[in-house]
N, C-alpha and C positions, 0 to 999 in steps of 0.2 A: 394131566401132568400135575404133580404136587405143587403147592404154593411154596415157592423157594424164597427164602429170606434174602433180601438184597444185602450183599456185603461188599465193601470197597475192595477192589482188587489191588490197588496201590498199597494197601496196608500189608499185603503179603510179601512185599519185597524184603529179601534177606541180604544183609551186608555183613562183611567180616569186620574185625577190629579196625582195619584201615579204611573202612567205608566202601570197599569194593563190592560190586553187585555179585551175589551168589544165587544162581538160578535154582529153584526147588526141583526135586526129581519129578519126572513126568509120571503120569498115572496109568496111561494106556500103553501097554508094551507088547502087543501081539505083532506077528510078522506075516507079511505076504511071502509065500514060499512056493516055489515051483516043484517041490517034492510031492509025489503022489499022495492023495488023501489030505492035503493041507486044508486047514480051516479057511484060510484066505489065499486061494490060488491066484496067480496073475491072470487077469482077463482084461481085454480091451473094454473101456468105457464102464467098468465096474466101480472104479475108485475116484474120489474127489479130494482135492487138496484145498484146505483153507489156509490162507496166509495174510500177512500184513507186510507191506513194503517197509514199514518202520521197524520191523523186527529182523535183526541179522540172521537169527536161526531159521526163521521162516523163509527169508530171502534166499538162503543157500539151497533150500529144497526146491524152490521155484527155478533157480539157475540150473540145478542138476536135472530137473524135469525137462528143461529146454535142451541142454547139452546132450542128454541121452536119447533125444528124439521121442520123448513120451508125451509131448504136448497134444497129440491127436488121440491119445488113449487114456489120459488121466486129466479130467476137467479140473478147473480151478475157480475159486471165489476169493476176492480180495476185500478185506474189511477196511473200514475208514482208518486213516493213518493215526488219528487221535484216539487213544484209549481213555475213556472217561471213568468216573467212579463206579460204573457198572460193567466195565470191561470193554472189549472190542465190540463194535457195532457195524452194521452194514449201512451204506448210504441210503438216503431216502429223499423224497421230493423236498422236504423241509430241511434236510441236512445233506446236501450233495457233497461229493468228494471226488475230484478228478482221479481217475485210475482205479478207484474202488468199484466193486460190482455188487449187485443185489445177490442174495442167495437163491439161485434158481433150482437148487437140489431139494432143499428142505423148506424154503420159504420163510425163514426166520429173520428177525431183525437184529438179534444179538448172538454172538458166538456162544455165549453161555447156554443158550437153548439147545445147541448141538450136543453139548456135554450132558444136559439133562435128558435128551432123547436117548443117548447111549446108556446112561445110568441115572435113574430118577433121583437117587439119594446122593448124587455126587457132591462132595464138599471141598474139592481141591481148587487149584488155580484154573482159570479159563485162558489157557495160553495157545499161541500159534507156534508152529504149524500143527494142523490136525489133518490126518489122513482118514477119510471117511469111506466106509463101504456102503455103496448105494443099494446093493443087493440085500444085505442083512440089516441095514439101517443102524449101523453102530460105528464107533470110532475104532479103527484098527490100532493106530499109534499116534502119539503126540510128542515123540522125542525126535528131534531133527536129525541127529546122527544115525539113528536107526532107519529113519525114512530114507536118508541118503544111501545107506547100504542096500535097502530094498530096491530103490530106483537104479542103483548101480549094477545089480546083477539079476534080480528076480524076473524082470520083464524082458530079458535078452532074447527069449524065444519068440517074442511078439514084435520085435523091432528090426529095422534094416540092419544087416550085418556090420555096416560101418559104425553104427552106434553101439551095437552089442559088443564089439571088440574094444571100444573105448572104456577106459577106467577114468571115472570123474576125478579131476584134480582136486576138487574141494575135499573129497574124502581122504585123498593121500596127504594133503596139507595138514589136516587135523591129526592124522596118525603121526606124522613127522614132528609136529609141535608137541605132542604129548609124550614122545620118547625122550 
């Protein structure tokens, strides 16, 4: 892996003239699709979700994963709730965090390492959520609204019918609020 310059992630926060937080666009925008020949087809135990309980965008993907019955086929890692100057980190013996987990998929100590595994010269934000493909060892997507759409429909062929028929309310609420 290249020697990556340490950059403070908090300096990348964008606000408008009224001081409101404006999230920067996500960088990884591929899709899991049930269409034949898709680059990322829905498969049980192929995908891993990285989240923080402190991030509302990541939390809604975790909620959707549970509501749609995907918990047994999409694994998850939870970073430490506190994002320091180097970004999100995983708990350690010296820095424990209740509810957070170690990264058992890639064995990294910081979420930024996941981004560099996917793209060695990555220079964007190290945000959650991250949907990781364990098979190709890359980030599929890091945009929560798109992850919600994938969870809502693309895995329906792999889950119990009662979950497949359900449309996640979190996705509907966002659509209604934006109209």
